[in-house]
Residue frames relative to the residue before (quaternion, step in Angstrom):
aa qw qx qy qz dx dy dz
X 1.0000 0.0000 0.0000 0.0000 0.00 0.00 0.00
X 0.6487 0.5122 -0.3253 0.4594 3.58 0.91 -0.86
X 0.6516 0.5120 -0.3186 0.4602 3.59 0.97 -0.82
X 0.6343 0.5207 -0.3360 0.4622 3.62 1.00 -0.72
X 0.6520 0.5094 -0.3160 0.4643 3.58 0.97 -0.82
X 0.6701 0.4919 -0.2981 0.4692 3.56 0.95 -0.86
X 0.6350 0.5237 -0.3306 0.4617 3.60 0.97 -0.81
X 0.6420 0.5244 -0.3183 0.4599 3.58 1.00 -0.82
X 0.7080 0.4224 -0.2441 0.5106 3.58 1.18 -0.57
X 0.5227 -0.6671 0.3936 0.3562 3.58 1.31 0.10
X 0.5080 0.6418 -0.4164 0.3957 3.60 1.17 0.54
X 0.6209 -0.5254 0.4280 0.3940 3.56 -1.36 0.17
X 0.6299 -0.5308 0.4107 0.3909 3.55 -1.32 0.23
X 0.6153 -0.5474 0.4108 0.3912 3.55 -1.25 0.36
X 0.5445 -0.6355 0.4475 0.3152 3.55 -1.23 0.47
X 0.7422 -0.4343 0.3003 0.4127 3.53 -1.37 0.21
X 0.7859 0.3036 -0.1446 0.5190 3.60 0.95 -0.87
X 0.2238 0.8298 -0.4911 0.1419 3.56 1.25 0.42
X 0.6846 0.5062 -0.3117 0.4218 3.61 0.75 -0.97
X 0.6934 0.4572 -0.2933 0.4733 3.60 0.81 -0.91
X 0.6311 0.5169 -0.3359 0.4709 3.62 1.04 -0.69
X 0.6290 0.5349 -0.3318 0.4562 3.59 1.02 -0.77
X 0.6625 0.4946 -0.3034 0.4737 3.59 0.91 -0.92
X 0.6594 0.5264 -0.3115 0.4371 3.59 0.94 -0.88
X 0.7555 0.3775 -0.2238 0.4864 3.62 0.95 -0.78
X 0.6617 0.4339 -0.3058 0.5295 3.61 1.29 0.10
X 0.2725 -0.8300 0.4615 0.1548 3.60 0.06 1.28
X 0.5966 0.5785 -0.3745 0.4114 3.63 1.14 -0.43
X 0.6998 0.4414 -0.2565 0.4996 3.58 1.21 -0.46
X 0.0375 -0.7724 0.6338 0.0165 3.53 -1.15 0.68
X 0.2285 -0.7255 0.6204 0.1911 3.54 -1.22 0.44
X 0.1194 0.7762 -0.6142 0.0770 3.52 -1.12 0.70
X 0.3811 -0.7008 0.5575 0.2299 3.50 -1.26 0.46
X 0.4219 -0.7370 0.4728 0.2349 3.56 -0.84 0.97
X 0.8091 -0.0624 0.0718 0.5800 3.55 0.99 -0.74
X 0.6410 -0.5204 0.4116 0.3858 3.49 -1.34 0.38
X 0.5673 -0.5985 0.4467 0.3471 3.58 -1.11 0.70
X 0.1749 -0.7945 0.5783 0.0615 3.55 -0.73 1.08
X 0.3568 -0.7715 0.4906 0.1920 3.58 -0.29 1.29
X 0.6394 0.5278 -0.3309 0.4507 3.62 0.94 -0.83
X 0.6570 0.5013 -0.3050 0.4734 3.57 0.97 -0.86
X 0.6414 0.5260 -0.3254 0.4539 3.59 0.97 -0.81
X 0.6275 0.5279 -0.3429 0.4583 3.59 0.99 -0.74
X 0.6887 0.4850 -0.2762 0.4628 3.58 1.05 -0.71
X 0.5832 0.5472 -0.3843 0.4613 3.58 1.27 0.13
X 0.4324 0.6923 -0.4565 0.3541 3.56 1.31 0.08
X 0.4901 -0.6989 0.4325 0.2905 3.64 -0.65 1.06
X 0.6359 0.5270 -0.3361 0.4527 3.60 1.02 -0.70
X 0.6424 0.5107 -0.3157 0.4762 3.59 1.00 -0.82
X 0.6570 0.5070 -0.3037 0.4681 3.57 0.95 -0.91
X 0.6468 0.5210 -0.3211 0.4551 3.60 0.94 -0.85
X 0.6530 0.5097 -0.3105 0.4663 3.58 0.95 -0.86
X 0.6319 0.5349 -0.3329 0.4515 3.58 1.02 -0.78
X 0.6762 0.4838 -0.2944 0.4713 3.59 0.91 -0.93
X 0.6091 0.5370 -0.3552 0.4632 3.60 1.04 -0.69
X 0.6455 0.5196 -0.3098 0.4663 3.56 1.02 -0.83
X 0.6341 0.5188 -0.3219 0.4746 3.58 1.02 -0.82
X 0.6762 0.4913 -0.2976 0.4613 3.61 0.83 -0.98
X 0.6514 0.5123 -0.3173 0.4610 3.59 0.97 -0.81
X 0.6420 0.5129 -0.3176 0.4732 3.59 1.03 -0.79
X 0.6314 0.5300 -0.3243 0.4639 3.58 0.99 -0.86
X 0.6835 0.4830 -0.2796 0.4704 3.57 0.92 -0.93
X 0.6524 0.5471 -0.3108 0.4226 3.57 0.93 -0.95
X 0.7916 0.3084 -0.1465 0.5067 3.56 0.89 -0.97
X 0.4460 -0.7236 0.4376 0.2932 3.61 1.26 0.11
X 0.2213 0.7971 -0.5290 0.1896 3.57 1.02 0.78
X 0.3559 -0.7415 0.5342 0.1952 3.57 -0.81 1.03
X 0.6241 -0.5785 0.3832 0.3591 3.58 -1.09 0.76
X 0.6508 0.5323 -0.3204 0.4363 3.61 1.01 -0.73
X 0.6682 0.4964 -0.2968 0.4681 3.58 1.25 -0.34
X 0.5900 0.5427 -0.3667 0.4722 3.59 1.29 0.16
X 0.0842 -0.8019 0.5915 0.0017 3.56 -0.73 1.13
X 0.3177 -0.7449 0.5615 0.1700 3.57 -1.18 0.60
X 0.0198 0.7907 -0.6093 0.0566 3.58 -0.64 1.17
X 0.3882 -0.6853 0.5466 0.2844 3.58 -1.13 0.51
X 0.7670 -0.3676 0.2544 0.4603 3.59 -1.31 -0.09
X 0.7157 0.4298 -0.2506 0.4902 3.59 1.13 -0.58
X 0.5102 -0.6737 0.3859 0.3700 3.56 1.29 0.30
X 0.3802 0.6890 -0.5206 0.3313 3.58 1.06 0.71
X 0.4062 -0.7267 0.5093 0.2181 3.55 -0.84 1.04
X 0.1311 -0.8196 0.5553 0.0514 3.59 -0.81 1.00
X 0.8155 -0.1176 0.1099 0.5559 3.59 0.73 -0.93
X 0.6680 -0.5117 0.3638 0.3994 3.51 -1.28 0.34
X 0.8164 -0.0143 0.0481 0.5754 3.60 0.86 -0.91
X 0.2445 -0.7800 0.5604 0.1336 3.55 -0.97 0.80
X 0.6647 0.4826 -0.2932 0.4892 3.56 1.28 0.05
X 0.3066 -0.7318 0.5762 0.1964 3.56 -1.06 0.73
X 0.1497 -0.8010 0.5761 0.0638 3.54 -0.67 1.08
């Protein structure tokens, strides 16, 4: 976005450290990390792993004849969000 704005103004592109320099000179902004990097969680963000998991869910639904209305969506804290988290 910054490069598009500069190009529109006929200027050069931003530098390599532009983002960190911008945060440093803008006191209203801060950077911080919410939590430590979790290697196990990162492995579970692999699209192939996720696809295999959904295939397993769909196969289980088909095997046991589970109706869509019987599928509930909960987060990690067991908070109820929606009736179904899967598109059939």
